[in-house]
C-alpha positions as CSV (number, residue, x, y, z in Angstrom):
1,M,80.8,97.0,60.6
2,P,80.3,94.6,57.6
3,D,76.7,93.9,56.7
4,V,75.0,91.6,54.2
5,K,74.6,93.4,51.0
6,P,71.4,93.0,48.8
7,G,73.1,90.8,46.2
8,Q,75.3,88.9,48.7
9,S,74.4,85.4,50.0
10,E,75.0,84.2,53.6
11,E,77.8,81.9,52.5
12,D,79.7,84.8,50.8
13,F,79.0,86.8,54.0
14,M,80.7,84.1,56.2
15,R,83.8,84.2,54.0
16,I,84.7,87.7,55.1
17,I,88.2,88.0,56.6
18,K,88.9,90.2,59.6
19,F,92.1,91.1,61.4
20,C,92.9,92.1,65.0
21,E,93.0,95.9,65.4
22,N,96.0,95.6,67.8
23,C,98.4,92.9,66.6
24,G,97.0,92.3,63.0
25,I,96.5,88.5,63.4
26,Q,93.6,87.0,61.4
27,L,90.5,86.4,63.5
28,L,88.6,83.2,63.8
29,L,85.0,84.0,62.8
30,N,82.8,81.0,63.8
31,K,79.4,82.7,64.1
32,K,77.6,85.4,62.3
33,R,77.7,87.5,65.5
34,D,81.6,87.4,65.4
35,I,81.6,89.0,62.0
36,K,79.8,92.1,63.3
37,R,81.3,92.4,66.8
38,K,84.7,90.7,67.0
39,R,87.6,93.2,66.8
40,F,90.5,91.6,68.8
41,C,92.0,88.2,69.1
42,S,92.3,88.2,72.9
43,K,91.5,90.2,76.0
44,S,95.1,91.3,76.4
45,C,95.0,92.9,72.9
46,C,91.8,94.6,73.8
47,G,93.4,96.0,77.0
48,T,96.6,97.3,75.2
49,F,94.5,98.9,72.4
50,T,92.3,100.8,74.9
51,A,95.4,101.8,77.0
52,K,97.1,103.3,73.9
53,K,94.0,105.0,72.7
54,Y,93.2,106.7,76.1
55,N,96.8,106.9,77.4
56,L,96.1,104.7,80.4
57,R,98.8,103.5,82.7
58,P,98.9,99.9,84.1
59,P,97.9,99.7,87.8
60,I,100.8,99.8,90.4
61,R,101.0,96.5,92.3
62,I,102.3,96.8,95.8
63,R,103.7,93.5,97.2
64,I,102.8,93.0,100.9
65,P,105.8,91.6,102.8
66,R,105.1,88.1,104.2
67,E,106.5,86.5,107.3
68,K,108.9,83.6,106.9
69,C,108.9,80.2,108.6
70,K,111.0,80.2,111.8
71,S,112.5,76.9,110.9
72,C,113.0,76.7,107.1
73,N,112.6,80.5,106.1
74,Q,109.8,79.6,103.6
75,E,107.3,82.4,102.9
76,L,104.0,81.9,104.8
77,S,100.5,82.8,103.8
78,L,98.8,85.8,105.3
79,E,96.3,83.6,107.3
80,N,99.1,81.7,109.1
81,I,99.3,82.4,112.8
82,S,101.7,79.7,114.2
83,G,104.9,81.1,112.6
84,F,105.8,77.7,111.0
85,C,104.9,76.1,107.7
86,Q,102.7,73.0,107.6
87,Y,105.7,70.6,107.3
88,C,107.7,72.2,110.2
89,F,104.6,72.5,112.4
90,T,103.8,68.8,112.2
91,R,107.5,67.9,112.7
92,I,107.7,70.0,115.9
93,A,104.4,68.7,117.2
94,Q,105.7,65.1,116.8
95,K,108.7,66.0,119.0
96,N,106.4,67.4,121.8
97,G,103.8,64.6,121.6
98,S,103.9,61.0,122.7
99,Y,103.0,57.5,121.5
100,K,100.3,55.5,123.4
101,Q,98.3,52.2,122.9
102,C,94.6,52.1,122.0
103,L,92.5,51.0,124.9
104,V,90.6,48.4,122.8
105,C,92.8,46.9,120.1
106,G,96.3,47.8,121.6
107,K,97.4,49.6,118.4
108,E,100.1,52.2,118.8
109,I,98.8,55.7,118.3
110,Y,100.4,59.2,118.3
111,S,98.9,61.8,120.7
112,R,100.0,65.5,120.3
113,K,100.8,67.6,123.2
114,G,97.6,68.8,125.0
115,Y,95.5,66.0,123.4
116,N,94.6,63.0,125.5
117,K,94.0,60.5,122.6
118,K,92.8,57.1,123.8
119,F,91.5,55.3,120.7
120,C,92.8,54.6,117.2
121,G,89.4,55.4,115.6
122,L,85.6,55.7,115.9
123,K,85.1,51.9,115.8
124,C,87.2,51.3,118.9
125,N,85.6,54.3,120.6
126,G,82.1,52.9,120.1
127,K,83.2,49.4,121.3
128,Y,84.7,50.8,124.5
129,H,81.6,52.9,125.4
130,S,79.2,50.0,124.6
131,L,81.0,47.7,127.0
132,N,81.6,50.2,129.8
133,K,78.2,51.8,130.2
134,K,77.4,54.0,133.2
135,K,76.1,52.1,136.2
136,T,72.6,52.7,137.4
137,I,71.3,52.3,141.0
138,N,67.8,52.0,142.5
139,I,66.8,54.9,144.6
140,K,63.6,56.3,146.2
141,C,61.8,59.6,145.3
142,S,62.1,62.0,148.2
143,Q,58.4,62.9,147.9
144,C,56.4,59.8,146.9
145,N,58.9,57.1,147.7
146,K,58.7,55.7,144.2
147,I,61.6,53.4,143.3
148,M,63.5,54.5,140.1
149,Q,66.8,54.0,138.3
150,K,69.3,56.8,138.1
151,F,72.9,57.1,137.0
152,Q,75.3,57.3,139.9
153,S,77.0,60.4,138.5
154,L,73.7,62.3,138.4
155,I,73.0,61.5,142.1
156,K,76.4,62.4,143.4
157,G,76.3,65.4,145.8
158,K,72.5,65.8,145.8
159,K,70.4,65.5,149.0
160,N,66.9,65.2,147.4
161,I,66.0,63.3,144.2
162,F,62.6,63.3,142.5
163,C,60.9,61.2,139.9
164,S,59.1,64.2,138.3
165,R,58.8,68.0,138.3
166,K,55.4,67.6,140.1
167,C,57.0,65.8,143.1
168,Q,59.8,68.4,143.1
169,G,57.3,71.2,143.3
170,L,55.2,69.6,146.1
171,Y,58.3,68.9,148.1
172,G,59.4,72.6,147.8
173,S,56.0,74.0,148.7
174,E,56.0,71.9,151.9
175,N,59.6,72.1,153.1
176,F,61.0,75.4,151.7
177,I,58.6,77.8,153.5
178,G,59.4,80.9,155.6
179,E,63.0,80.9,156.9
180,K,63.8,77.7,155.0
181,A,63.1,79.3,151.6
182,H,66.1,80.3,149.5
183,Y,65.0,83.9,148.9
184,Y,63.8,84.6,152.4
185,L,64.3,88.3,153.3
186,G,63.4,88.3,157.0
187,G,59.6,88.3,156.5
188,R,59.3,91.6,154.6
189,T,56.3,90.5,152.4
190,P,53.1,92.1,153.8
191,Y,50.1,90.0,154.7
192,R,48.0,91.7,152.0
193,K,50.4,90.6,149.2
194,L,50.6,87.0,150.6
195,I,46.8,86.6,150.5
196,R,46.4,88.3,147.1
197,H,49.0,85.9,145.5
198,S,47.6,82.7,147.0
199,T,45.9,80.0,144.9
200,K,42.6,80.5,146.8
201,Y,42.5,84.1,145.8
202,Y,43.1,83.3,142.1
203,E,40.3,80.7,142.2
204,W,37.9,83.2,143.7
205,R,38.8,85.8,141.1
206,D,38.4,83.3,138.2
207,K,34.9,82.3,139.4
208,I,33.7,85.9,139.4
209,L,35.1,86.6,135.9
210,R,33.6,83.3,134.6
211,K,30.2,84.2,136.0
212,V,30.0,87.4,133.9
213,E,31.8,85.8,130.8
214,Y,34.9,87.8,131.3
215,R,33.3,91.2,130.7
216,C,33.1,94.4,132.8
217,E,29.7,94.5,134.6
218,R,29.5,98.3,134.1
219,C,30.6,99.0,130.5
220,R,30.9,95.4,129.1
221,R,34.5,95.9,128.2
222,E,36.5,92.7,127.5
223,N,40.1,93.6,128.4
224,Y,42.0,95.2,131.4
225,L,39.7,93.4,133.8
226,H,39.9,93.7,137.6
227,V,37.9,92.2,140.5
228,H,36.5,94.9,142.9
229,H,35.2,94.3,146.5
230,K,31.9,96.2,146.2
231,N,30.2,95.7,149.7
232,Q,33.2,95.4,152.0
233,S,36.6,96.5,150.8
234,F,39.6,94.2,151.1
235,S,41.3,96.5,153.7
236,K,38.3,96.2,156.0
237,L,38.2,92.4,155.7
238,L,41.9,92.3,156.3
239,G,41.5,94.3,159.5
240,L,38.8,91.8,160.8
241,F,41.1,88.9,159.9
242,L,44.1,90.3,161.7
243,Q,42.2,90.6,165.0
244,D,43.3,87.0,165.6
245,K,46.7,87.4,167.4
246,S,47.9,83.9,166.6
247,I,48.5,84.9,162.9
248,N,52.1,85.1,161.8
249,K,54.1,85.0,158.5
250,N,54.1,81.2,158.3
251,N,50.4,80.4,158.8
252,V,48.8,83.6,157.3
253,V,47.9,81.9,154.0
254,L,46.5,78.7,155.7
255,K,44.3,80.7,158.0
256,A,43.2,83.1,155.2
257,N,42.0,80.1,153.2
258,K,39.6,79.3,156.1
259,F,38.3,82.9,156.5
260,E,35.0,82.8,154.6
261,P,34.4,86.6,154.1
262,F,37.5,86.8,151.8
263,W,35.9,84.3,149.4
264,D,32.3,85.6,149.3
265,L,31.3,85.6,145.6
266,D,28.5,88.2,146.2
267,N,31.1,90.7,147.4
268,G,33.1,90.5,144.2
269,E,32.4,92.6,141.0
270,A,34.2,92.3,137.7
271,T,35.2,95.7,136.4
272,C,37.7,97.1,133.8
273,I,40.6,99.3,135.0
274,F,38.8,102.5,133.9
275,C,35.5,101.7,135.8
276,H,37.6,100.5,138.8
277,S,39.5,103.8,138.9
278,T,36.2,105.6,139.9
279,N,36.5,103.8,143.2
280,H,40.3,103.9,143.4
281,P,41.6,107.0,141.6
282,N,45.3,106.0,142.0
283,L,44.9,103.0,139.6
284,I,45.0,105.1,136.5
285,R,46.1,108.7,135.5
286,K,43.8,111.2,133.9
287,E,46.1,111.3,130.8
288,Q,45.8,107.6,130.3
289,Y,42.0,107.8,130.8
290,A,41.7,110.5,128.2
291,T,43.7,108.5,125.5
292,A,41.9,105.2,126.2
293,Q,39.7,103.7,123.5
294,F,36.4,102.4,124.7
């Protein structure tokens, strides 16, 4: 590697001539860095020099056989699936297609097989749909009898139409009860479950939890909260309630809402699951109680 000698200037240093170590051609030295590093005139010379030095063989290139076009026998790319080149594919498609007229301007357009082309461009497509909008009709809501406008295609085949989700929910709660419900299983749901999942029960439960600021009355825990019947258990109240023989699956919730002992706030107590398990051991296992963090 040539270096600048003590008595040599930079101009004299840049006049140094170097030759390619492979082919012997004079190298073009444009920068100071080239004088120190440049050894070959090209990458091919660098490759042949290293191959001779280390006795390297050139890589064996295997040519993958390609399919040929079924029409003109031209070689196809590996990504081609149709079996035809681009020119032959369009020529065959024109034979199978047909010529039509644009629905707006009447211009002759070509439609390929399997494509139902109707317009010559986006401009005609927009004009057609702006002139031929969907027709709307006035119709009444099935729940509140409010008059509204709906597309005829959206109403087709529907028995009941609603103005909002609220009206739809009210209509379903009034008309799809008991045997009329979609998921009716022959009245298998017990009375206990029907009462405990009613809106009145959730309101009674929320009032008791709000009264104690959503904390357990025994250990002041803030999570895993239950509401416990402390004076009279729910099973005893249910036994008193079912003495009325006129109760059935359809009117059990309505009659339970009027039965005042169910909704007595003094009979309810807010407890966590661990304190509640002292009265009802089946609520939690001993292993879970041991690993619980208080």
